[in-house]
Structure formats: C-alpha cells, structure tokens
C-alpha positions in Angstrom: 7.0 7.1 18.6 6.4 10.9 17.8 3.2 11.9 16.4 3.0 12.3 12.8 2.7 15.8 11.0 -0.1 16.5 8.7 -0.5 18.9 5.8 -3.9 20.1 4.7 -4.7 21.7 1.5 -7.7 23.9 1.2 -9.5 26.5 -0.8 -11.5 29.7 0.4 -14.7 28.5 -1.4 -14.5 24.7 -0.3 -17.6 24.3 2.0 -16.1 21.3 3.6 -12.3 22.7 4.5 -13.4 24.4 7.6 -14.6 21.2 9.4 -11.5 19.3 8.4 -9.2 22.2 9.3 -11.1 22.3 12.9 -10.6 18.5 13.4 -7.0 18.7 12.6 -6.4 22.0 14.8 -8.0 19.7 17.5 -5.9 16.8 17.0 -2.7 18.8 17.0 -3.9 20.4 20.4 -4.3 16.8 21.8 -1.0 15.7 20.6 -2.3 13.1 18.1 -0.6 15.0 15.2 2.7 16.7 15.7 2.4 19.6 13.5 0.0 21.0 10.8 0.9 22.8 7.6 -2.1 24.2 5.9 -2.0 25.8 2.3 -4.8 27.7 0.7 -4.6 26.5 -3.1 -6.1 29.7 -4.4 -3.1 31.5 -3.1 -0.5 28.8 -4.1 -1.7 26.8 -6.7 1.8 25.2 -7.3 1.7 23.3 -4.0 -1.5 21.3 -5.4 0.2 20.9 -9.0 3.4 19.7 -7.4 1.5 17.1 -5.5 -1.1 16.3 -8.1 -4.0 17.4 -6.0 -7.0 18.5 -8.0 -9.9 18.7 -5.2 -9.8 19.5 -1.6 -10.0 19.2 1.0 -7.0 17.0 0.6 -4.8 15.5 3.8 -1.4 14.0 4.3 -0.8 12.5 7.6 2.6 10.8 7.7 3.0 9.1 4.4 -0.7 8.5 4.1 -2.8 10.8 1.8 -6.5 11.2 2.0 -8.9 13.0 -0.3 -12.2 14.4 0.5 -14.2 14.7 3.9 -12.8 12.8 6.9 -14.3 12.9 10.3 -12.1 14.0 13.5 -12.3 10.1 14.7 -11.4 9.0 11.2 -8.4 11.4 11.1 -7.2 10.4 14.4 -7.5 6.7 13.5 -5.2 7.3 10.5 -2.8 9.6 12.6 -2.7 6.6 15.0 -1.5 4.5 12.4 0.1 6.7 9.7 3.7 5.5 9.8 3.0 1.7 10.6 3.1 -0.8 7.8 -0.4 -1.9 9.0 -1.7 1.6 8.4 -0.1 2.0 5.1 -1.5 -1.6 4.2 -5.2 -0.1 5.2 -4.4 2.9 3.3 -3.4 0.9 0.0 -6.6 -1.5 0.6 -8.7 1.7 0.7 -7.2 3.0 -2.6 -7.6 -0.2 -4.4 -11.1 -0.8 -3.0 -11.7 2.7 -4.5 -10.3 1.9 -7.7 -7.6 4.3 -7.3 -4.7 2.0 -8.3 -2.5 4.8 -10.1 -2.5 6.5 -6.8 -1.1 3.5 -5.0 1.4 3.1 -7.7 2.5 6.6 -7.8 3.0 6.6 -3.9 5.2 3.2 -4.3 7.0 4.3 -7.1 8.0 7.5 -5.3 9.1 5.5 -2.4 9.7 1.7 -3.2 10.0 0.8 0.3 6.1 1.1 0.8 5.9 -2.1 -1.4 6.1 -4.1 1.6 3.0 -2.7 2.9 1.1 -4.6 0.1 2.0 -8.0 1.4 -0.6 -7.8 4.2 -3.2 -7.3 1.4 -2.1 -10.5 -0.3 -2.3 -12.3 3.1 -5.8 -11.0 3.7 -8.2 -13.7 2.8 -11.2 -11.3 3.2 -9.9 -8.8 0.6 -12.1 -8.6 -2.4 -11.0 -9.9 -5.7 -10.5 -6.4 -7.3 -8.2 -5.5 -4.2 -6.4 -8.7 -4.4 -5.8 -8.0 -8.2 -4.7 -4.5 -7.6 -2.1 -5.7 -5.1 -0.9 -8.2 -7.7 -0.4 -5.3 -10.2 1.6 -3.3 -7.7 3.9 -6.3 -6.8 4.2 -7.2 -10.6 5.3 -3.8 -11.3 8.5 -4.7 -9.5 9.0 -8.0 -11.0 12.7 -8.7 -11.2 13.8 -5.9 -8.9 15.8 -5.7 -5.7 12.7 -4.1 -4.0 10.7 -7.4 -4.6 13.6 -9.6 -4.0 13.8 -8.1 -0.6 10.5 -9.4 0.3 11.5 -12.9 -0.5 11.4 -14.3 3.2 7.9 -12.9 3.9 6.7 -14.2 0.5 8.2 -17.5 1.5 5.9 -17.3 4.8 2.8 -16.4 2.7 3.5 -19.5 0.4 2.9 -21.6 3.6 -0.6 -19.9 4.4 -3.5 -22.0 5.4 -5.5 -20.5 2.5 -5.0 -21.9 -0.8 -5.4 -18.5 -2.7 -2.6 -16.8 -0.5 -0.2 -19.8 -1.3 -1.0 -19.5 -5.1 -0.4 -15.8 -5.2 2.7 -16.1 -3.0 4.0 -18.7 -5.3 3.4 -16.2 -8.5 5.3 -13.5 -6.8 8.1 -15.6 -5.6 8.5 -16.6 -9.4 8.6 -12.9 -10.3 11.7 -12.2 -7.9 13.7 -13.9 -10.5 15.8 -15.2 -7.3 17.0 -18.7 -7.1 16.8 -18.3 -3.2 12.9 -18.6 -4.0 13.3 -22.2 -5.1 13.1 -23.8 -1.9 9.7 -22.4 -0.9 8.5 -23.2 -4.4 9.7 -26.8 -4.3 7.8 -27.2 -1.2 4.6 -26.3 -3.1 5.1 -28.6 -5.9 3.3 -31.4 -3.8 0.7 -29.1 -2.5 -2.9 -30.3 -1.8 -4.4 -27.6 -4.0 -4.0 -28.1 -8.0 -3.7 -24.3 -8.5 -0.9 -24.0 -6.1 1.1 -26.8 -7.6 0.6 -25.5 -11.1 1.7 -21.9 -10.2 4.7 -23.4 -8.1 5.7 -25.6 -10.9 5.4 -22.6 -13.5 7.5 -20.3 -11.2 10.1 -22.7 -10.9 10.3 -23.2 -14.7 10.5 -19.2 -14.8 13.2 -19.2 -12.5 15.2 -21.9 -14.3 15.2 -19.6 -17.3 16.7 -16.6 -15.4 20.4 -16.1 -16.3 22.7 -17.4 -13.7 
C-alpha cells in the first residue's frame, strides 16, 4: 500500500508550525508520507475557509484530520494507519473523546463510507460512555438509509458479542436499519440472558414490523 499524502496548514506567526513542518518533511524523506502539500493561510486564507480550519497547525494525513501540535512519532503512527478502518476508528474515537462530535459528523456526511469505521467503537467495551453515546449519534443520523443497511452483517455479528452492552447497542442499530433482513439476528436476542438486550431486541422488532413492506 502506498504511503498516504499529507497536507499542512500553517501561518507565518504560528510558533508551533515549524516543528510540525519539520516532522512531516522528515516523514516524507523516510517514505512514511508520500507527498506533503503545505499552505500558508496568511497567503491563502481561502484554503482554510474551504476546509473550515480556524487554527493552525492543522494536518490531514490520508482522510484523517488533526488539529494542534503532534509529535513526529504521533504523526508517523497516524500515517501508518491513515487509510485503514482501524485508523479511522481510532480517529473517530479521539474526536468523540475530545467532544468534537460535529467534526466526526461532518467527515461522515462528506463521505458516508466512513460510517463503517464507527462500528469498532460500538464493539469496544473499554470505550467511555460519552464516546459510545457519540458513536450512537453518528449511526442514528443514518437511520433507514442504504449506508446503515450496508452494515447489517457486521451489526448482526455485534449482536452476538460477549458483552451485553454491545449486544444491546447492536440490537438498537439493527432496528434503525429499517430492513427486514435484521429480524433473524433480533429474533435470536429476544431470549437473551440480559434483560436490557431482550427489551431492546423486542422494541427493534416492533419498529421493523411497522416499516412499510
């Protein structure tokens, strides 16, 4: 897989930008990053406006956007996983942990295929409640859409997870697909050992029964 390209937005008077620029330049020399596009926002403010960037340094590596100061090691780590679902899931996890739900929403709205990268968060039993709630908002935004229905098999797998919280969440999202194909997975959870899972599975089945044929 080729190394991801990167873009850096900086300004002349930013004290942290030279360090980030030097780190990214080194990563280009090492082949960790394929190409670096650098833009000085004092000369080209329209670039920042188009990207919705309000502070620098700002870096995009592959599809991952990072605001603020990051070390060379951190940038190399993001570059190594920039175009993988695991890397995108880590990025969404970071955004949600930092309370930046709107940024995550904007990224997925611009490229709905990124919604799949939210599923590893659903299955992460160590994720905080706020992160899990944020992941729920991202998925709920696509209720009844082909984008969410495309994730049916993976949601079905999550509905069989060892952790009851994951099974419950998966049952909720299966209901939101609005797809009758979710019923076999939900039927299996109506007799779940966990009361919450049983309740949510039943509610989702009821919701699916109300969907037009």
